[in-house]
C-alpha positions as CSV (number, residue, x, y, z in Angstrom):
1,M,-0.1,-0.2,0.1
2,I,3.0,2.5,1.0
3,R,4.5,1.7,-2.6
4,V,1.4,2.6,-4.6
5,L,0.4,5.7,-2.9
6,S,4.3,6.7,-3.2
7,F,4.2,5.9,-7.0
8,L,0.7,8.0,-7.1
9,L,2.3,11.0,-5.6
10,I,5.0,11.1,-7.7
11,L,2.8,11.3,-10.6
12,L,0.6,13.6,-9.2
13,S,3.5,16.2,-8.2
14,S,5.1,15.5,-11.9
15,G,2.4,17.0,-13.9
16,K,3.3,14.3,-16.3
17,A,1.0,11.6,-15.2
18,F,0.4,9.1,-17.9
19,A,1.5,11.4,-20.8
20,Q,3.1,10.4,-23.8
21,T,6.0,12.2,-25.9
22,S,5.7,12.1,-29.6
23,N,6.5,15.5,-31.0
24,P,9.7,17.3,-32.0
25,Y,9.6,19.6,-29.2
26,G,9.9,17.0,-26.7
27,L,6.5,18.1,-24.8
28,P,4.7,15.5,-22.7
29,L,1.1,14.8,-24.5
30,Q,-1.9,12.7,-23.4
31,Q,-2.6,11.2,-26.6
32,S,-5.1,8.2,-25.9
33,I,-8.7,8.1,-24.1
34,E,-6.9,5.5,-22.0
35,D,-4.3,7.9,-20.4
36,Y,-6.9,10.9,-20.4
37,R,-9.1,8.5,-18.3
38,K,-6.2,7.7,-15.8
39,S,-5.8,11.2,-15.2
40,V,-9.6,11.6,-13.8
41,A,-9.5,8.9,-12.3
42,L,-6.8,10.6,-9.8
43,D,-8.4,13.9,-10.0
44,S,-12.2,14.6,-11.3
45,N,-11.6,18.0,-11.9
46,K,-9.7,16.7,-14.8
47,R,-12.8,15.7,-16.6
48,M,-13.6,17.3,-19.6
49,V,-17.3,18.6,-20.1
50,L,-19.5,19.9,-23.1
51,I,-20.1,23.6,-21.8
52,A,-23.6,23.7,-23.1
53,D,-24.2,21.3,-20.6
54,F,-22.8,23.2,-17.6
55,V,-23.4,27.3,-19.3
56,P,-27.5,27.8,-19.5
57,D,-28.3,29.8,-23.0
58,V,-25.2,29.5,-24.4
59,L,-24.3,30.3,-27.9
60,L,-22.1,28.4,-29.8
61,D,-20.1,30.0,-32.9
62,I,-17.4,27.6,-33.2
63,K,-15.1,29.4,-35.7
64,Y,-12.9,26.2,-36.7
65,A,-15.9,23.7,-37.4
66,G,-15.9,26.2,-40.7
67,K,-14.0,27.9,-43.2
68,E,-15.1,31.7,-42.1
69,N,-11.8,32.0,-39.9
70,V,-8.3,33.5,-39.9
71,F,-7.3,30.3,-42.0
72,Y,-9.7,29.8,-44.4
73,T,-9.6,26.1,-43.1
74,Q,-12.3,23.8,-41.3
75,L,-10.0,22.4,-38.6
76,Y,-12.6,20.9,-36.5
77,P,-15.4,18.0,-38.4
78,R,-18.1,19.8,-36.9
79,P,-19.0,22.5,-33.9
80,I,-17.7,20.6,-30.8
81,A,-17.4,22.9,-27.3
82,L,-15.3,21.5,-24.6
83,T,-13.2,22.4,-21.3
84,R,-12.1,21.0,-18.1
85,L,-14.9,21.0,-15.5
86,P,-14.1,23.4,-13.1
87,A,-14.2,25.9,-15.8
88,A,-17.5,25.2,-17.1
89,K,-18.8,25.3,-13.6
90,A,-16.8,29.0,-13.3
91,L,-18.3,30.1,-16.7
92,A,-21.7,29.1,-15.5
93,N,-21.2,31.4,-12.7
94,A,-20.1,34.0,-15.2
95,Q,-22.9,33.4,-17.4
96,K,-25.1,34.5,-14.7
97,E,-24.0,37.6,-13.4
98,F,-23.8,38.7,-17.5
99,N,-27.6,37.4,-17.3
100,E,-28.6,40.0,-14.6
101,N,-26.6,43.1,-17.2
102,G,-28.8,41.7,-19.9
103,V,-26.2,39.9,-22.2
104,G,-24.9,36.4,-22.3
105,L,-21.9,34.8,-23.6
106,K,-21.0,33.0,-27.0
107,I,-18.0,30.7,-27.3
108,Y,-16.0,30.6,-30.5
109,D,-13.7,27.9,-29.2
110,G,-12.9,25.5,-26.0
111,Y,-10.7,22.6,-26.5
112,R,-8.1,22.3,-29.0
113,P,-5.9,19.2,-29.8
114,Y,-1.9,19.9,-29.9
115,S,-1.8,18.9,-33.5
116,I,-4.3,21.4,-34.6
117,T,-2.1,24.2,-32.8
118,V,0.6,22.7,-34.7
119,Q,-1.4,22.5,-38.2
120,M,-2.6,26.4,-37.4
121,Y,1.2,27.2,-36.7
122,E,2.5,26.3,-39.7
123,M,-0.5,28.1,-41.8
124,L,0.3,30.8,-40.0
125,P,4.2,31.1,-38.0
126,D,3.2,34.0,-35.9
127,T,4.9,34.3,-32.4
128,V,2.6,36.6,-31.1
129,Y,-0.9,35.9,-31.9
130,M,-0.4,32.3,-32.5
131,G,-0.4,29.2,-29.7
132,L,3.5,27.8,-30.2
133,P,4.0,24.6,-30.7
134,W,7.2,24.4,-28.6
135,Q,5.5,25.4,-25.5
136,G,1.4,24.1,-26.4
137,S,-1.9,26.2,-25.8
138,K,-3.9,26.5,-22.6
139,H,-6.4,25.4,-25.5
140,N,-4.9,22.2,-25.3
141,R,-5.1,21.9,-21.6
142,G,-8.9,22.2,-21.9
143,I,-8.5,25.8,-19.9
144,A,-9.2,28.3,-22.9
145,L,-12.0,29.7,-24.0
146,D,-12.3,32.1,-26.8
147,L,-15.8,34.0,-26.3
148,T,-17.8,37.4,-26.8
149,L,-20.9,38.9,-25.5
150,V,-24.6,39.0,-26.8
151,E,-27.7,40.7,-26.1
152,L,-30.3,38.4,-24.5
153,K,-33.0,39.6,-26.0
154,T,-31.5,39.6,-30.0
155,G,-28.6,37.1,-29.7
156,G,-26.7,39.8,-31.8
157,E,-23.3,40.0,-30.9
158,L,-22.1,43.5,-28.7
159,R,-19.6,45.6,-30.2
160,M,-15.9,44.5,-29.4
161,P,-12.8,46.1,-30.4
162,T,-12.1,43.7,-33.3
163,P,-13.5,40.6,-35.1
164,F,-12.7,37.0,-33.4
165,D,-8.8,36.2,-34.6
166,A,-8.1,39.8,-35.8
167,L,-4.0,39.8,-35.5
168,V,-3.9,43.6,-35.0
169,Y,-3.3,45.9,-32.4
170,A,-6.2,46.9,-31.5
171,A,-7.3,43.0,-30.5
172,H,-5.0,44.1,-27.5
173,P,-7.5,44.0,-24.2
174,E,-5.7,47.3,-22.8
175,F,-5.7,49.2,-26.4
176,K,-7.0,52.6,-25.8
177,K,-8.2,54.2,-29.1
178,L,-11.7,52.6,-29.4
179,P,-14.9,54.3,-29.1
180,E,-16.6,54.3,-25.5
181,E,-19.2,52.2,-25.9
182,V,-16.2,49.4,-27.2
183,I,-14.6,50.1,-24.6
184,R,-17.2,49.6,-22.2
185,N,-18.5,46.2,-23.7
186,R,-15.0,44.8,-23.3
187,E,-14.6,46.2,-19.4
188,L,-17.6,44.2,-18.8
189,L,-16.2,41.3,-20.6
190,K,-13.0,41.6,-18.8
191,S,-14.2,42.4,-15.2
192,V,-16.9,39.8,-15.1
193,M,-14.8,36.9,-16.4
194,K,-11.8,38.0,-13.6
195,K,-14.4,37.9,-11.0
196,H,-15.4,34.4,-12.0
197,G,-11.8,32.8,-12.2
198,F,-10.3,33.8,-15.5
199,S,-7.4,36.0,-17.2
200,V,-7.2,37.5,-20.5
201,D,-4.6,36.9,-22.9
202,P,-2.6,39.6,-23.4
203,V,-2.7,40.1,-27.3
204,E,-6.6,39.0,-27.6
205,W,-9.6,40.5,-26.1
206,W,-11.8,37.0,-27.0
207,H,-9.1,34.8,-25.3
208,Y,-9.5,33.8,-21.6
209,N,-7.6,31.4,-19.8
210,Y,-9.2,29.7,-16.4
211,V,-6.8,30.1,-13.6
212,D,-6.2,27.0,-11.1
213,T,-3.1,26.9,-9.4
214,S,-3.9,23.6,-7.0
215,R,-3.5,21.7,-10.2
216,T,-1.9,20.9,-13.6
217,F,-4.1,20.0,-16.7
218,E,-2.0,18.4,-19.2
219,L,-1.3,19.0,-22.7
220,M,-3.6,17.0,-24.8
221,D,-3.7,15.9,-28.6
222,I,-7.0,13.9,-28.6
223,P,-8.8,14.4,-31.5
224,I,-11.4,16.6,-30.4
225,D,-14.5,14.4,-32.0
226,L,-12.9,11.6,-30.2
227,M,-13.1,13.7,-26.6
228,E,-16.6,14.5,-27.2
229,R,-17.8,10.8,-28.0
230,E,-15.9,10.0,-24.7
231,V,-17.8,13.0,-22.6
232,L,-21.1,11.8,-24.0
233,N,-20.2,8.1,-23.1
234,S,-19.4,9.1,-19.8
235,K,-23.0,11.1,-19.5
236,S,-24.6,8.3,-20.8
237,Q,-23.0,5.6,-18.3
238,K,-24.0,8.2,-15.3
239,K,-27.6,8.0,-16.5
240,E,-28.0,4.4,-16.6
Protein backbone atom coordinates (compact mmCIF):
# COMPACT_ATOMS: atom_id res chain seq x y z
CA MET A 1 0.00 0.00 0.00
CA ILE A 2 2.80 2.44 0.91
CA ARG A 3 4.55 1.77 -2.41
CA VAL A 4 1.32 2.39 -4.35
CA LEU A 5 0.67 5.67 -2.55
CA SER A 6 4.25 6.80 -3.12
CA PHE A 7 3.96 6.02 -6.82
CA LEU A 8 0.75 8.04 -7.13
CA LEU A 9 2.28 10.98 -5.27
CA ILE A 10 5.27 10.98 -7.62
CA LEU A 11 2.95 11.02 -10.64
CA LEU A 12 0.84 13.84 -9.26
CA SER A 13 3.79 15.98 -8.24
CA SER A 14 5.49 15.59 -11.60
CA GLY A 15 2.52 17.01 -13.51
CA LYS A 16 3.26 14.48 -16.26
CA ALA A 17 1.11 11.59 -15.17
CA PHE A 18 0.11 9.24 -17.96
CA ALA A 19 1.60 11.53 -20.60
CA GLN A 20 3.18 10.41 -23.83
CA THR A 21 5.86 12.23 -25.78
CA SER A 22 5.85 12.08 -29.55
CA ASN A 23 6.53 15.52 -30.99
CA PRO A 24 9.69 17.33 -32.16
CA TYR A 25 9.70 19.53 -29.04
CA GLY A 26 9.60 16.73 -26.49
CA LEU A 27 6.41 18.01 -24.89
CA PRO A 28 4.54 15.54 -22.68
CA LEU A 29 1.17 14.91 -24.34
CA GLN A 30 -1.87 12.87 -23.47
CA GLN A 31 -2.70 11.20 -26.77
CA SER A 32 -5.07 8.41 -25.80
CA ILE A 33 -8.44 8.18 -24.11
CA GLU A 34 -6.96 5.58 -21.78
CA ASP A 35 -4.37 8.05 -20.46
CA TYR A 36 -7.04 10.72 -20.12
CA ARG A 37 -9.24 8.35 -18.12
CA LYS A 38 -6.37 7.54 -15.78
CA SER A 39 -5.73 11.21 -15.07
CA VAL A 40 -9.44 11.79 -14.38
CA ALA A 41 -9.50 8.79 -12.04
CA LEU A 42 -6.82 10.52 -9.98
CA ASP A 43 -8.48 13.96 -10.13
CA SER A 44 -12.12 14.28 -11.19
CA ASN A 45 -11.64 18.00 -11.79
CA LYS A 46 -9.68 17.10 -14.91
CA ARG A 47 -12.84 15.74 -16.51
CA MET A 48 -13.77 17.27 -19.85
CA VAL A 49 -17.37 18.40 -20.31
CA LEU A 50 -19.59 19.96 -22.93
CA ILE A 51 -19.84 23.69 -22.24
CA ALA A 52 -23.51 23.75 -23.19
CA ASP A 53 -24.28 21.20 -20.46
CA PHE A 54 -23.12 23.61 -17.77
CA VAL A 55 -23.71 27.13 -19.09
CA PRO A 56 -27.41 27.94 -19.50
CA ASP A 57 -28.44 29.40 -22.86
CA VAL A 58 -24.86 29.75 -24.07
CA LEU A 59 -24.53 30.34 -27.81
CA LEU A 60 -21.98 28.43 -29.85
CA ASP A 61 -20.23 29.78 -32.93
CA ILE A 62 -17.28 27.41 -33.25
CA LYS A 63 -15.19 29.19 -35.86
CA TYR A 64 -12.85 26.30 -36.68
CA ALA A 65 -15.74 24.00 -37.53
CA GLY A 66 -16.12 25.99 -40.75
CA LYS A 67 -13.97 28.02 -43.12
CA GLU A 68 -14.92 31.51 -41.92
CA ASN A 69 -11.79 31.97 -39.86
CA VAL A 70 -8.34 33.51 -40.22
CA PHE A 71 -7.04 30.28 -41.82
CA TYR A 72 -9.94 29.86 -44.30
CA THR A 73 -9.77 26.19 -43.34
CA GLN A 74 -12.09 23.81 -41.52
CA LEU A 75 -10.11 22.34 -38.64
CA TYR A 76 -12.85 20.55 -36.65
CA PRO A 77 -15.25 17.98 -38.14
CA ARG A 78 -18.27 19.76 -36.59
CA PRO A 79 -19.05 22.40 -33.94
CA ILE A 80 -17.73 21.03 -30.63
CA ALA A 81 -17.20 23.10 -27.47
CA LEU A 82 -15.43 21.35 -24.58
CA THR A 83 -13.61 22.47 -21.47
CA ARG A 84 -12.49 21.13 -18.09
CA LEU A 85 -15.08 20.73 -15.34
CA PRO A 86 -13.90 23.60 -13.07
CA ALA A 87 -13.73 25.99 -16.02
CA ALA A 88 -17.28 25.05 -17.05
CA LYS A 89 -18.58 25.67 -13.52
CA ALA A 90 -16.81 29.03 -13.35
CA LEU A 91 -18.17 29.97 -16.77
CA ALA A 92 -21.70 29.12 -15.60
CA ASN A 93 -21.30 31.55 -12.71
CA ALA A 94 -20.04 34.23 -15.10
CA GLN A 95 -23.03 33.61 -17.38
CA LYS A 96 -25.40 34.18 -14.47
CA GLU A 97 -23.87 37.58 -13.77
CA PHE A 98 -23.81 38.53 -17.45
CA ASN A 99 -27.50 37.65 -17.71
CA GLU A 100 -28.24 40.08 -14.87
CA ASN A 101 -26.78 42.76 -17.16
CA GLY A 102 -28.93 41.72 -20.12
CA VAL A 103 -26.16 39.95 -21.99
CA GLY A 104 -24.86 36.41 -22.41
CA LEU A 105 -21.92 34.42 -23.67
CA LYS A 106 -21.12 33.19 -27.15
CA ILE A 107 -18.30 30.64 -27.48
CA TYR A 108 -15.91 30.65 -30.42
CA ASP A 109 -13.60 27.87 -29.24
CA GLY A 110 -12.69 25.73 -26.24
CA TYR A 111 -10.53 22.59 -26.10
CA ARG A 112 -8.20 22.33 -29.08
CA PRO A 113 -5.99 19.29 -29.75
CA TYR A 114 -2.26 20.00 -29.80
CA SER A 115 -1.93 18.82 -33.42
CA ILE A 116 -4.39 21.53 -34.47
CA THR A 117 -2.25 24.14 -32.72
CA VAL A 118 0.74 22.86 -34.72
CA GLN A 119 -1.28 23.00 -37.94
CA MET A 120 -2.34 26.57 -37.20
CA TYR A 121 1.23 27.67 -36.62
CA GLU A 122 2.41 26.00 -39.81
CA MET A 123 -0.26 27.91 -41.77
CA LEU A 124 0.45 31.19 -40.00
CA PRO A 125 3.87 31.16 -38.25
CA ASP A 126 3.33 34.19 -36.04
CA THR A 127 4.89 34.21 -32.56
CA VAL A 128 2.64 36.94 -31.13
CA TYR A 129 -0.88 35.69 -31.80
CA MET A 130 -0.44 31.99 -32.54
CA GLY A 131 -0.15 29.17 -30.03
CA LEU A 132 3.49 28.09 -30.07
CA PRO A 133 4.12 24.40 -30.86
CA TRP A 134 7.20 24.27 -28.62
CA GLN A 135 5.09 25.41 -25.64
CA GLY A 136 1.60 24.17 -26.35
CA SER A 137 -1.51 26.22 -25.77
CA LYS A 138 -3.88 26.45 -22.82
CA HIS A 139 -6.51 25.46 -25.38
CA ASN A 140 -4.62 22.14 -25.57
CA ARG A 141 -4.98 21.84 -21.78
CA GLY A 142 -8.73 22.40 -21.98
CA ILE A 143 -8.67 25.57 -19.86
CA ALA A 144 -8.80 28.30 -22.53
CA LEU A 145 -11.95 29.76 -24.04
CA ASP A 146 -12.48 32.14 -26.94
CA LEU A 147 -15.71 34.06 -26.45
CA THR A 148 -17.70 37.27 -26.67
CA LEU A 149 -20.96 38.79 -25.41
CA VAL A 150 -24.38 38.93 -27.06
CA GLU A 151 -27.61 40.74 -26.24
CA LEU A 152 -30.10 38.42 -24.58
CA LYS A 153 -33.08 39.88 -26.43
CA THR A 154 -31.67 39.66 -29.94
CA GLY A 155 -28.70 37.31 -29.78
CA GLY A 156 -26.65 39.94 -31.59
CA GLU A 157 -23.02 40.37 -30.66
CA LEU A 158 -22.04 43.41 -28.63
CA ARG A 159 -19.60 45.75 -30.35
CA MET A 160 -16.06 44.72 -29.48
CA PRO A 161 -12.67 46.13 -30.54
CA THR A 162 -12.19 43.73 -33.45
CA PRO A 163 -13.68 40.61 -34.99
CA PHE A 164 -12.52 37.27 -33.57
CA ASP A 165 -8.95 36.32 -34.51
CA ALA A 166 -8.04 39.77 -35.80
CA LEU A 167 -4.23 39.88 -35.60
CA VAL A 168 -3.92 43.62 -34.90
CA TYR A 169 -3.03 45.90 -31.98
CA ALA A 170 -6.67 46.81 -31.46
CA ALA A 171 -7.26 43.23 -30.34
CA HIS A 172 -5.06 43.78 -27.28
CA PRO A 173 -7.32 43.97 -24.20
CA GLU A 174 -5.74 47.25 -23.00
CA PHE A 175 -5.90 49.08 -26.34
CA LYS A 176 -7.39 52.54 -25.72
CA LYS A 177 -8.14 54.20 -29.08
CA LEU A 178 -11.69 52.86 -29.36
CA PRO A 179 -15.25 54.19 -29.10
CA GLU A 180 -16.55 54.44 -25.53
CA GLU A 181 -19.25 51.84 -26.17
CA VAL A 182 -16.68 49.31 -27.38
CA ILE A 183 -14.44 49.88 -24.36
CA ARG A 184 -17.43 49.57 -22.05
CA ASN A 185 -18.41 46.22 -23.59
CA ARG A 186 -14.86 44.89 -23.47
CA GLU A 187 -14.41 46.00 -19.85
CA LEU A 188 -17.69 44.36 -18.83
CA LEU A 189 -16.44 41.10 -20.33
CA LYS A 190 -13.05 41.46 -18.63
CA SER A 191 -14.36 42.38 -15.20
CA VAL A 192 -16.94 39.60 -14.92
CA MET A 193 -14.65 36.92 -16.31
CA LYS A 194 -11.85 37.97 -13.94
CA LYS A 195 -14.27 37.91 -11.00
CA HIS A 196 -15.09 34.28 -11.77
CA GLY A 197 -11.56 32.96 -12.09
CA PHE A 198 -10.40 33.77 -15.62
CA SER A 199 -7.54 35.90 -16.94
CA VAL A 200 -7.57 37.60 -20.31
CA ASP A 201 -4.83 36.91 -22.84
CA PRO A 202 -2.46 39.91 -23.23
CA VAL A 203 -2.98 40.20 -27.00
CA GLU A 204 -6.53 38.85 -27.60
CA TRP A 205 -9.59 40.43 -25.97
CA TRP A 206 -11.66 37.28 -26.71
CA HIS A 207 -9.23 34.73 -25.18
CA TYR A 208 -9.66 33.78 -21.52
CA ASN A 209 -7.70 31.26 -19.46
CA TYR A 210 -9.12 29.55 -16.41
CA VAL A 211 -6.76 30.07 -13.48
CA ASP A 212 -6.24 27.12 -11.13
CA THR A 213 -3.03 27.09 -9.11
CA SER A 214 -3.92 23.87 -7.30
CA ARG A 215 -3.32 21.50 -10.21
CA THR A 216 -1.65 21.07 -13.58
CA PHE A 217 -3.85 20.29 -16.58
CA GLU A 218 -1.98 18.15 -19.08
CA LEU A 219 -1.46 19.06 -22.72
CA MET A 220 -3.70 16.83 -24.81
CA ASP A 221 -3.65 15.72 -28.41
CA ILE A 222 -6.82 13.67 -28.41
CA PRO A 223 -8.95 14.38 -31.52
CA ILE A 224 -11.81 16.68 -30.60
CA ASP A 225 -14.55 14.40 -31.92
CA LEU A 226 -13.07 11.45 -30.02
CA MET A 227 -13.03 13.53 -26.84
CA GLU A 228 -16.62 14.56 -27.45
CA ARG A 229 -17.59 10.90 -27.81
CA GLU A 230 -15.86 10.10 -24.51
CA VAL A 231 -17.79 12.89 -22.77
CA LEU A 232 -21.10 11.70 -24.22
CA ASN A 233 -20.38 8.09 -23.25
CA SER A 234 -19.54 9.18 -19.72
CA LYS A 235 -22.83 11.08 -19.50
CA SER A 236 -24.74 8.05 -20.77
CA GLN A 237 -23.14 5.73 -18.22
CA LYS A 238 -24.03 8.06 -15.35
CA LYS A 239 -27.70 8.03 -16.39
CA GLU A 240 -27.87 4.22 -16.44
